[in-house]
C-alpha positions as CSV (number, residue, x, y, z in Angstrom):
1,M,140.5,260.7,82.0
2,T,141.7,257.0,82.3
3,R,140.7,255.6,85.8
4,T,143.4,254.3,87.9
5,R,143.3,250.5,88.3
6,R,143.9,248.9,91.8
7,V,146.4,246.4,90.6
8,A,149.9,245.7,91.5
9,V,152.4,246.9,89.0
10,P,156.3,246.2,88.5
11,L,158.3,248.8,90.3
12,L,159.8,250.0,87.0
13,L,156.2,251.1,85.7
14,A,155.6,252.7,88.9
15,V,158.7,254.8,88.8
16,V,157.9,255.6,85.1
17,A,154.5,256.7,86.0
18,M,155.6,258.9,89.0
19,S,158.3,260.6,86.6
20,G,155.3,261.0,84.1
21,L,153.2,262.9,86.6
22,A,156.1,264.9,87.8
23,A,156.8,266.1,84.1
24,C,153.0,267.0,83.8
25,G,153.3,268.9,87.0
26,S,156.3,270.8,85.7
27,D,154.6,271.5,82.5
28,A,151.3,272.8,84.2
29,E,153.5,274.9,86.4
30,A,155.3,276.3,83.4
31,A,151.9,277.2,81.6
32,D,150.9,279.0,84.8
33,S,154.0,281.0,84.9
34,A,153.6,281.9,81.1
35,T,150.2,283.3,81.5
36,I,150.5,286.9,81.1
37,Q,148.8,288.9,84.1
38,V,147.1,292.2,83.4
39,R,146.9,294.1,86.5
40,I,143.8,296.2,87.0
41,P,142.3,297.8,90.1
42,D,139.4,295.8,91.7
43,P,136.4,297.2,90.2
44,G,134.0,296.5,93.4
45,N,130.3,295.8,93.0
46,A,129.4,297.8,89.9
47,G,130.6,298.1,86.2
48,I,131.5,296.1,83.2
49,L,134.8,294.9,85.0
50,A,132.7,293.9,87.8
51,L,130.3,291.6,85.9
52,G,133.2,290.3,83.9
53,K,135.1,289.2,87.2
54,K,131.9,287.7,88.6
55,D,130.8,285.7,85.6
56,G,134.3,284.9,84.1
57,S,133.7,286.6,80.8
58,L,136.8,288.8,81.1
59,D,139.1,286.1,81.9
60,A,137.7,284.0,79.0
61,A,138.3,287.0,76.6
62,L,141.7,287.4,77.8
63,S,142.7,283.8,78.0
64,A,142.3,283.6,74.1
65,V,145.6,285.5,74.1
66,G,147.3,283.7,77.0
67,A,146.3,286.4,79.3
68,G,144.4,286.6,82.8
69,V,143.6,289.4,85.4
70,E,145.4,290.2,88.6
71,W,143.2,292.3,90.5
72,T,145.2,294.9,92.2
73,G,144.0,297.7,95.0
74,S,140.7,299.3,94.3
75,S,139.4,301.6,91.6
76,G,139.1,305.2,92.4
77,P,140.4,308.6,91.1
78,F,142.9,308.2,88.1
79,A,145.8,310.4,89.7
80,P,146.7,307.6,92.2
81,A,146.3,304.8,89.5
82,A,148.6,306.7,87.2
83,Q,151.3,307.0,89.9
84,A,150.7,303.1,90.4
85,I,151.2,302.6,86.8
86,N,154.3,304.7,86.6
87,A,155.8,302.7,89.7
88,N,155.1,299.2,87.9
89,Q,152.3,298.3,90.3
90,L,149.5,298.4,87.9
91,D,149.0,297.9,84.2
92,V,145.4,299.2,83.3
93,A,143.3,301.9,84.7
94,Q,140.2,304.1,83.6
95,G,140.0,307.6,84.3
96,S,138.8,311.1,82.3
97,I,141.0,313.0,79.9
98,T,141.1,315.9,82.4
99,S,142.9,313.7,85.1
100,G,144.8,312.0,82.3
101,I,146.3,315.3,81.1
102,G,147.1,316.2,84.6
103,S,149.1,312.9,84.9
104,L,150.4,313.1,81.4
105,A,152.1,316.4,82.3
106,A,154.3,314.5,84.9
107,N,156.6,312.3,82.8
108,P,154.1,309.5,82.6
109,G,154.6,305.8,82.0
110,F,151.2,305.0,80.3
111,R,149.3,305.6,77.0
112,L,145.8,306.1,76.4
113,F,144.2,303.0,74.2
114,A,140.4,303.7,74.5
115,T,137.7,306.3,75.0
116,G,134.2,307.1,75.7
117,Q,132.1,310.2,74.8
118,P,131.8,312.7,77.9
119,D,129.1,311.9,80.5
120,P,126.1,314.2,79.8
121,V,124.4,313.9,83.0
122,G,126.4,312.3,85.8
123,E,129.2,315.0,86.1
124,G,128.5,318.3,87.1
125,I,128.2,320.9,90.0
126,L,126.2,320.1,93.0
127,V,124.7,322.8,95.4
128,R,122.4,322.0,98.6
129,K,118.7,322.1,97.9
130,D,118.1,325.1,100.1
131,S,121.0,327.0,98.6
132,S,120.3,330.3,97.0
133,I,122.5,329.5,93.9
134,T,120.5,329.0,91.1
135,S,122.9,329.7,88.2
136,V,126.6,329.6,87.6
137,A,126.7,333.4,87.8
138,D,125.6,332.8,91.6
139,L,128.9,331.1,92.2
140,K,130.8,334.6,92.5
141,G,132.2,334.8,96.0
142,K,131.5,331.3,96.6
143,K,133.7,328.3,97.6
144,V,133.6,325.1,95.3
145,A,135.2,321.9,96.0
146,V,137.2,320.5,93.4
147,N,139.9,317.6,92.8
148,K,143.0,319.6,91.6
149,G,144.0,319.2,88.0
150,G,141.1,316.6,87.2
151,T,137.4,316.5,86.5
152,G,136.2,318.8,89.2
153,E,138.6,321.6,88.3
154,Y,137.8,321.2,84.7
155,L,134.1,321.1,85.3
156,L,134.1,324.3,87.3
157,L,136.2,326.3,84.9
158,Q,134.2,325.1,82.0
159,A,131.0,326.0,83.6
160,L,132.6,329.6,84.5
161,K,133.8,330.1,80.9
162,K,130.4,329.1,79.4
163,A,128.7,331.6,81.7
164,G,131.2,334.4,81.3
165,V,132.0,334.5,85.1
166,P,135.7,335.7,85.8
167,Y,137.7,332.6,87.0
168,D,139.1,334.4,90.0
169,S,135.7,335.4,91.3
170,V,135.2,331.9,92.6
171,E,137.4,330.4,95.1
172,R,138.6,326.7,94.2
173,V,138.7,324.6,97.4
174,Y,141.2,321.5,96.5
175,L,140.1,318.6,98.2
176,A,140.2,314.8,97.4
177,P,136.7,313.4,96.6
178,D,136.4,311.6,100.1
179,Q,137.1,314.9,101.7
180,S,134.7,316.9,99.4
181,A,131.7,314.9,100.5
182,P,131.8,315.9,104.1
183,A,132.8,319.4,103.5
184,F,130.0,319.8,101.2
185,S,127.4,318.3,103.5
186,S,128.5,320.4,106.2
187,G,128.4,323.8,104.5
188,Q,132.3,324.2,104.5
189,V,132.0,324.7,100.8
190,D,129.1,326.2,98.9
191,A,129.2,323.9,95.8
192,W,130.8,320.7,94.7
193,A,132.1,319.9,91.0
194,T,132.3,316.1,90.8
195,W,131.3,313.2,88.6
196,S,128.8,310.4,88.7
197,T,130.6,308.1,91.3
198,Y,129.9,310.6,93.9
199,T,126.9,312.5,92.4
200,V,124.8,309.4,92.6
201,A,125.1,309.0,96.4
202,T,125.1,312.8,97.0
203,L,121.8,313.2,95.1
204,A,120.1,310.1,96.8
205,Q,120.3,311.5,100.2
206,G,117.7,314.0,99.0
207,T,119.5,317.2,100.3
208,S,121.2,318.4,97.1
209,R,120.6,319.1,93.5
210,Q,122.7,319.6,90.2
211,L,123.3,323.1,89.2
212,V,124.6,322.1,85.9
213,Q,125.3,318.6,84.1
214,G,128.1,318.0,81.8
215,E,126.0,318.7,78.8
216,D,124.9,321.9,79.7
217,I,128.5,323.3,79.9
218,D,129.8,321.6,76.7
219,S,132.0,319.4,78.7
220,D,134.8,317.5,76.7
221,N,135.7,315.3,79.7
222,Y,136.2,312.1,77.9
223,T,136.4,308.8,79.7
224,V,139.8,307.3,78.9
225,W,141.6,303.9,79.4
226,A,145.1,304.0,80.1
227,V,147.7,301.0,79.9
228,R,151.4,300.9,81.0
229,T,153.6,301.8,78.2
230,A,156.0,298.7,78.6
231,F,153.0,296.5,78.8
232,A,151.5,297.7,75.6
233,D,154.9,297.4,73.9
234,E,155.5,293.8,75.0
235,H,151.8,292.6,74.9
236,P,149.8,294.6,72.1
237,E,147.5,291.5,71.6
238,V,146.4,291.6,75.1
239,V,145.6,295.1,74.9
240,R,143.6,294.7,71.9
241,A,141.6,291.8,73.6
242,L,141.0,293.9,76.4
243,Y,139.7,296.6,74.4
244,E,137.5,294.4,72.4
245,Y,136.0,293.1,75.7
246,L,135.2,296.7,77.0
247,H,133.8,297.6,73.6
248,E,131.2,294.8,73.6
249,A,130.5,295.0,77.4
250,S,130.0,298.5,77.4
251,A,127.3,298.3,74.6
252,Q,125.4,295.8,76.6
253,L,125.6,297.7,79.7
254,I,123.9,300.8,78.0
255,A,121.3,298.5,76.6
256,D,120.5,296.8,80.0
257,P,122.4,298.3,83.0
258,Q,120.5,296.4,85.7
259,P,123.1,293.2,85.8
260,Y,126.0,295.8,86.1
261,V,124.7,297.3,89.5
262,N,125.0,295.5,92.7
263,V,127.2,292.7,90.9
264,F,128.2,290.9,94.0
265,T,125.9,292.2,96.9
266,D,122.9,294.2,97.1
267,S,123.4,295.1,100.6
268,G,126.3,297.0,102.6
269,A,128.3,299.9,102.0
270,Q,129.3,299.1,98.4
271,S,125.6,298.6,97.2
272,V,123.2,300.9,96.0
273,T,119.4,300.8,96.8
274,G,116.3,302.9,96.4
275,E,116.6,306.3,94.8
276,A,120.6,305.8,94.4
277,K,119.8,302.8,92.5
278,E,117.5,304.5,90.2
279,I,119.8,307.4,89.6
280,N,122.7,305.3,88.8
281,L,120.6,303.1,86.5
282,D,119.5,306.2,84.7
283,F,123.0,307.7,84.4
284,L,124.2,304.2,83.0
285,R,121.7,304.3,80.2
286,R,122.9,307.6,79.0
287,S,126.7,306.6,79.4
288,A,128.8,306.0,76.3
289,Q,130.3,303.0,74.6
290,V,134.1,302.4,74.9
291,E,135.5,303.1,71.4
292,P,139.0,303.6,69.7
293,I,140.4,307.1,69.9
294,T,139.8,309.0,66.7
295,D,141.4,312.0,65.2
296,D,138.1,314.0,66.3
297,D,138.7,313.0,69.8
298,L,142.3,314.0,69.6
299,K,141.1,317.3,68.6
300,R,138.9,317.9,71.7
301,Y,141.6,316.4,74.0
302,A,144.0,318.9,72.6
303,A,141.5,321.9,73.3
304,V,141.1,320.5,76.9
305,A,144.9,320.4,77.3
306,Q,145.2,324.0,75.9
307,F,142.4,325.1,78.2
308,F,144.4,323.7,81.2
309,A,147.5,325.4,80.3
310,E,145.7,328.7,79.8
311,Q,144.3,328.5,83.3
312,K,147.7,327.4,84.7
313,V,146.3,323.9,85.7
314,T,149.3,322.5,83.8
315,T,152.5,324.5,83.2
316,S,152.5,323.8,79.7
317,T,150.3,322.4,76.9
318,V,150.2,318.7,77.2
319,D,150.7,316.8,73.7
320,V,148.0,314.0,74.3
321,A,148.3,312.8,70.8
322,A,151.9,311.6,71.5
323,S,150.6,309.3,74.3
324,V,147.8,307.6,72.4
325,I,147.8,304.1,70.9
326,D,145.7,303.1,67.7
327,V,144.3,300.1,69.4
328,E,142.7,298.8,66.3
329,S,146.2,298.5,64.7
330,L,147.4,296.1,67.4
331,G,147.5,292.4,67.2
332,T,144.0,290.5,67.2
333,R,143.0,287.7,69.4
334,A,144.9,284.3,68.8
335,S,142.6,281.7,67.1
């Protein structure tokens, strides 16, 4: 940049210079306003989005296609995120195919563009350590906390199906995840079907154990990434760039999960320490890379959708394939 010399200039030149600065300012403002903002739930203190937020790698990947991130709200269960997408308050969110099917059944405004294999160890059914429940068959006559139409309800039903236990012999107690934890710890329910976010913290307390894990019950509860339909139609190149980032970052996380835990702080409520950290790291090492959605994935999605319809979780069989994007066919990053 040319340094400004401290010399007197004719009035005309000063006016021209000021006009040039104003024009540059207008151009900069126009460029800012032209940047495509992708609204994503704030990732908190862990995961690939958290590290991407901290080190700037996510913004760098998106800037190649003229986009940037606007962190909106906070990450959590997919159902409320889907509602936010439908209300045009959010553009992208992560969830599970089970929660995705529940949301797709309700006239959705989103499509699925990426996936990850079911979590073999982080999701499952928790019971207290001193519980007499030692098998899925022992759940007969018991109360199990589940989130309605999502991962928890699916895991319980799938476990009962594999064990040959009548579905109506177990009472499903529908609770939000933040309500399930205290209900479980206080003994208001006998078991809790949940996923890694809550499994890690609960197991770390040392008072509970996993009755079954996802791999024990042949879970098809894939991870999915959803994008607002109108956003995908308008900015396919941004969806492709985001997918490529997730694909690469998820592989790095599996290889070395340490940088993806306690990303911003290693103290306070959002951090994990001690046993919780070790459990979390183990789960992450066994997690799955983000991939495009294949025909084989769609077949397994369809089986879950049919299962949900058979169990009256949904009123009809949801056609998941109709709401899937072939992310590899979208535009690539700008050079």
